[in-house]
C-alpha positions in Angstrom: 86.0 128.4 368.8 87.4 129.9 365.4 90.6 131.6 365.8 91.2 134.4 363.5 95.2 135.2 361.9 95.9 139.1 361.6 99.1 141.1 361.2 97.7 143.8 363.5 95.0 142.9 366.7 93.4 146.5 366.4 90.1 147.6 368.6 88.4 147.8 365.1 89.6 144.0 364.3 88.0 143.4 367.8 84.8 144.8 367.5 83.8 144.3 363.9 84.6 140.6 364.7 83.1 140.4 368.0 79.7 141.3 366.4 79.9 139.5 363.5 80.7 136.0 364.8 79.4 136.6 368.4 76.8 138.4 368.5 75.5 137.6 365.1 76.2 133.7 364.5 77.1 132.6 367.9 80.6 131.4 367.3 83.2 132.5 370.1 86.1 133.9 368.5 89.8 134.1 369.4 92.7 136.4 367.8 96.2 135.9 367.5 99.3 137.9 365.3 101.8 135.0 365.5 102.5 132.5 362.6 103.3 129.4 364.4 100.1 129.8 366.8 97.9 129.9 363.8 99.7 126.8 362.2 99.8 124.7 365.1 95.7 125.4 366.3 93.9 122.1 365.1 90.4 123.6 365.0 88.5 126.3 362.3 90.4 129.4 361.7 90.7 132.2 358.5 93.1 134.9 358.5 92.3 138.2 357.4 95.5 140.1 356.1 97.1 141.5 352.8 98.9 137.9 351.5 97.5 134.2 352.4 99.9 132.6 354.8 99.1 129.1 353.1 96.1 127.7 351.5 93.7 128.7 354.9 91.0 129.9 354.6 91.7 133.9 353.6 90.2 137.2 353.9 91.7 139.4 352.0 91.8 142.7 354.5 91.7 146.4 353.3 93.5 149.1 355.7 89.9 149.7 357.2 90.4 147.9 360.7 93.6 148.8 360.8 93.5 152.5 360.3 92.8 155.2 362.9 90.8 158.5 362.4 88.3 159.1 359.9 89.5 159.1 355.9 87.5 159.7 352.5 86.8 156.5 351.4 85.5 155.7 347.6 83.5 152.7 347.9 81.9 151.1 344.6 79.0 148.6 345.7 79.2 145.4 343.7 77.1 142.3 343.6 77.8 139.3 345.8 75.3 136.4 344.4 72.4 138.6 344.6 73.3 141.1 347.8 74.9 144.2 347.1 78.6 144.4 349.0 81.2 146.4 348.7 85.1 146.2 349.3 85.9 143.5 346.3 89.0 142.3 347.0 89.0 139.3 344.1 89.3 136.0 343.5 92.3 135.0 345.7 90.4 136.0 349.1 88.1 132.9 349.8 85.2 135.5 350.1 85.4 137.7 347.4 84.7 141.0 349.4 85.8 142.1 353.1 82.7 142.3 354.7 84.6 143.0 357.8 85.6 146.2 356.8 82.0 146.5 355.2 80.5 145.9 358.0 82.7 148.4 360.4 82.1 151.1 358.0 78.2 150.4 358.1 77.7 150.0 361.9 79.5 152.2 363.3 77.9 155.1 360.6 81.3 156.0 359.7 79.8 158.3 356.8 77.9 160.1 359.1 81.2 161.1 360.3 82.3 162.5 357.0 81.0 166.0 355.1 76.9 166.2 354.4 74.3 168.3 353.9 72.1 168.0 357.6 68.3 167.5 356.5 65.8 170.9 358.2 66.2 169.1 362.1 69.7 169.0 361.4 69.8 164.9 361.1 71.8 162.7 358.7 69.2 162.4 355.6 68.5 159.0 354.2 69.2 159.6 350.7 72.7 160.5 351.3 73.3 156.8 352.8 75.1 154.3 350.9 72.5 152.0 351.7 69.8 154.4 350.1 71.7 155.2 347.3 72.8 151.9 346.5 69.4 150.0 347.2 70.0 148.1 350.2 68.4 150.3 352.4 65.5 147.9 354.0 68.0 144.6 354.2 70.2 144.4 356.7 72.9 143.2 354.8 75.7 142.8 358.1 73.8 139.8 359.3 73.1 138.3 355.3 76.8 138.9 355.0 77.6 137.1 358.3 76.0 134.0 357.1 77.3 133.9 354.1 80.6 133.9 355.8 79.2 131.3 357.8 78.3 128.7 354.9 81.7 129.4 353.4 83.3 128.6 356.6 81.4 125.3 357.3 82.4 124.2 353.7 85.6 123.7 354.9 84.9 123.4 358.2 82.2 120.8 358.8 82.4 120.6 362.7 82.6 124.5 363.2 80.2 124.8 366.3 78.2 127.6 366.3 74.5 128.1 368.2 72.2 130.5 366.6 70.8 133.7 368.0 66.9 133.7 368.1 64.3 136.2 366.4 63.3 138.6 368.7 60.5 141.3 368.5 60.6 144.6 370.7 57.6 146.8 370.6 58.5 150.7 371.3 56.6 153.4 371.7 57.2 157.0 372.1 54.8 159.0 374.4 55.4 162.5 372.1 51.4 163.2 373.2 49.7 161.3 376.6 46.5 163.5 375.6 45.5 165.5 372.8 42.8 167.7 374.6 43.4 166.7 378.5 45.5 168.1 381.0 46.9 171.0 379.1 47.0 174.3 380.9 44.4 176.7 380.2 46.2 179.1 377.7 47.0 175.7 375.7 43.6 175.1 375.8 42.3 178.2 374.5 44.9 178.8 372.1 44.1 175.3 370.2 40.2 175.9 370.4 40.6 179.0 368.6 43.0 177.6 366.0 40.1 174.7 365.6 37.5 177.5 365.2 39.6 179.4 363.0 40.7 176.9 360.5 36.4 175.3 360.6 38.0 172.0 362.0 34.2 172.1 363.6 35.0 168.2 364.8 37.9 169.1 366.6 36.3 171.7 368.7 33.4 169.8 369.6 35.9 166.8 370.4 38.2 169.1 372.8 34.8 170.6 374.2 34.1 167.1 375.0 37.0 165.6 376.3 37.7 168.5 378.7 34.5 168.6 380.4 34.6 164.3 380.6 32.1 163.3 378.4 34.4 161.2 376.1 37.7 159.8 376.3 41.0 161.7 375.4 41.4 160.1 371.9 45.7 159.7 372.5 45.1 157.6 375.4 45.6 154.3 374.2 47.7 153.0 376.5 45.1 150.3 378.4 44.9 149.2 375.0 48.5 149.1 374.3 49.3 147.2 377.6 46.1 144.5 376.5 48.0 143.9 373.4 51.1 143.9 374.8 49.7 141.0 377.4 47.9 139.2 374.7 50.7 138.7 372.2 53.4 138.4 375.1 55.8 141.0 373.9 58.3 142.8 375.1 57.6 146.5 375.1 59.3 149.5 375.9 57.1 152.9 375.9 59.4 156.0 375.7 58.5 159.4 377.6 58.4 163.0 376.7 59.1 165.0 379.7 60.9 168.2 378.9 59.6 171.5 379.3 57.1 173.3 377.0 58.3 173.9 373.1 57.1 174.8 369.5 59.0 170.9 369.4 58.2 169.5 372.5 54.5 169.6 373.3 53.3 166.7 376.0 51.7 167.4 378.9 53.6 168.8 381.7 55.4 166.8 383.6 54.4 168.0 387.1 50.8 167.3 385.7 49.4 164.5 388.3 47.5 162.8 385.9 50.0 162.5 383.8 53.3 161.4 386.2 50.9 158.5 387.5 50.3 157.5 383.7 54.2 156.9 383.4 54.0 155.3 386.9 51.3 153.3 385.6 53.1 151.9 382.5 56.5 151.2 384.6 54.1 148.5 385.9 53.0 147.2 383.2 56.1 147.7 380.9 59.7 149.0 380.2 59.7 152.7 380.4 62.9 154.7 378.9 63.4 158.4 378.4 62.7 160.6 374.8 65.2 162.9 375.3 63.6 166.1 374.1 64.3 168.3 370.8 67.0 170.4 372.2 69.3 167.9 373.8 70.9 166.7 371.1 73.5 169.2 371.9 72.5 170.4 375.6 74.1 167.7 378.0 72.7 170.1 381.0 68.5 169.7 379.6 69.3 166.2 379.0 70.9 165.2 382.7 67.8 167.4 383.8 65.2 165.5 382.2 66.1 162.0 382.7 66.5 163.1 386.5 63.2 164.1 386.4 62.2 161.2 385.0 63.7 158.9 387.6 62.3 161.0 390.0 58.9 160.1 388.9 59.4 156.6 387.9 61.7 156.1 391.5 63.8 153.8 389.6 67.2 154.4 387.3 66.6 155.3 383.8 69.3 153.5 381.1 67.3 153.2 377.5 66.6 156.2 375.7 65.4 157.4 372.3 66.1 161.0 371.0 62.8 163.0 370.1 62.6 163.5 366.3 65.7 161.1 366.2 67.5 164.0 366.4 71.5 163.2 367.3 74.7 163.8 366.1 77.8 161.5 366.0 79.7 160.7 368.1 78.6 164.0 370.8 75.0 163.0 371.4 75.6 159.4 372.2 78.9 160.5 374.0 76.8 162.8 376.3 74.5 159.3 377.3 77.5 157.4 378.2 78.5 160.2 380.6 74.9 160.1 382.0 75.3 156.4 382.6 72.3 155.4 379.4 73.1 152.3 378.2 70.8 151.3 376.2 70.0 153.9 372.7 67.5 153.4 370.3 67.7 156.1 368.0 69.3 154.4 365.2 66.8 154.5 362.4 65.0 157.7 359.7 62.3 159.1 359.8 62.0 160.0 356.1 62.7 155.6 355.3 62.1 152.5 357.0 65.3 150.2 357.1 68.4 149.6 358.6 69.9 152.8 359.4 73.2 150.5 360.3 72.4 147.4 358.2 72.2 145.3 360.7 68.8 143.9 362.8 71.1 143.0 365.5 71.8 145.4 368.3 75.2 146.3 368.8 77.7 148.9 370.7 78.9 152.1 370.1 82.1 152.2 368.3 83.6 155.8 369.1 85.5 156.5 366.0 86.6 159.8 368.5 88.7 157.4 370.6 88.7 154.0 369.2 87.0 152.0 371.3 84.0 150.0 371.8 81.7 152.1 374.8 79.2 150.4 376.7 76.1 152.2 374.8 74.4 149.1 372.8 72.2 150.2 369.7 69.1 149.3 369.1 68.2 150.0 365.7 64.9 150.0 364.6 63.7 149.1 360.9 60.4 151.1 360.8 58.2 154.1 362.3 54.4 154.1 361.9 55.1 158.2 361.4 57.2 157.1 358.2 54.7 154.9 356.9 52.0 157.7 356.9 53.3 161.1 356.9 56.7 160.3 354.8 55.4 157.3 352.6 51.7 158.3 352.0 51.0 155.1 352.4 47.8 153.0 353.3 47.3 151.1 356.7 47.1 148.1 354.1 50.0 149.3 351.9 52.0 149.9 355.1 51.1 146.0 356.2 53.0 144.8 353.2 55.9 147.1 353.6 56.2 145.8 357.7 55.7 142.4 356.7 58.5 142.6 354.1 60.8 144.0 357.0 59.8 141.2 359.1 60.7 138.4 356.9 63.9 140.0 356.4 65.1 140.1 359.9 63.5 136.9 360.6 65.5 134.9 357.6 68.7 136.4 359.7 67.2 135.3 363.1 67.7 139.3 363.9 65.8 141.6 366.2 62.8 143.4 364.9 62.2 147.2 366.9 59.3 148.8 365.3 58.4 152.4 366.6 55.0 153.1 367.1 53.0 156.3 368.8 50.6 156.0 371.2 48.5 158.5 368.8 48.9 156.5 366.0 46.0 153.9 367.5 43.4 155.9 368.0 42.5 156.7 364.4 41.7 160.0 364.9 42.7 162.8 363.1 45.0 161.5 360.5 45.4 158.5 361.8 42.0 157.8 360.6 42.0 153.9 359.4 45.3 153.0 361.2 43.5 151.8 364.4 43.5 148.3 363.7 47.6 148.3 362.1 49.5 148.0 365.1 47.4 144.5 366.5 47.6 143.5 362.6 51.7 144.2 363.2 51.4 141.9 366.5 49.7 139.0 364.6 52.4 138.9 361.6 55.6 139.8 363.7 54.3 137.0 366.5 52.7 134.0 364.0 
């Protein structure tokens, strides 16, 4: 256990120190604002304040963890032994940066509360983030800083007791389109057929007809293969099902189709299942509630995991709505356009609501990469994609983090724009479970 002295114990202080010490480093932490208690403590201890009390392990603090609300912050990123860091505090501090304020800024997504230009889907763009602009988006710097802090503490306190979180891998599968052609309405089937004919996509015309007449398996029906790979590599797998009414952005099979409902029930038997709230739920709590109840009606069990479709969420409103509906896990923390660590950590953390200055019960599971990012946005080949996956995996493994990936059932098909991707998913599993 380590005792932390600070001049004021705030919710922000507790939240940040708990994430770094308890969740990342597996070190018990306690707090005091009484100098006499701190001086009398014989075990490992450190102070986090503006002026050291003596010659203790001292981290000079900025004001961020002692403030309330949002303010514009001037940040200058510099170098700490080859690792990007900010909130430089000088040589009088035992470590030269206030990594606690820096970590709080990153994992709360503080910058997403500040004025910014949204993208076409009303999302916070990756290229406006501090991490992207300073070249550390693909590094879980919060975890890296935590281990650098631990090394410094162990130099002063060789007997400091700490555990070690285990590296974990979680495979998540978004089901935006369970089937390419099967179980679609007659209107959608004919509309798609005429569109393919008009665009001279004659192979798709043939496939569409063959699938409709059961002469060929639907190319997006890769669920049996996903389950086989789950069992073969013994990995945790979560399916997020889009079950909304049809819109131009939500094009899955109707949730009232018997075959689709049976598919969802089957996946409940083999893996974990979560909700994929539709495009317009970002601001519509009634629509979100309706979809959650619809999925619970199919699975006959409470649904407490979700990931926003198109990764559309607004801080803090969308996450507050999830909490109100008793969602305990959100898996939306990542970017569509870039791989990497949106919150700069690969350790799941609790959402801190800057509106109310409280740690909420909603646990955020940040993912590191998405198949459509690699293929559609970054235009990487399957071989190049595996190289990028391996780089991100190594970053997570070095800090014993949780490596979370996002694939779609479509990308395992090798069909249409996924040609050549048939073996990427299994090749990835070989990398991340070795």
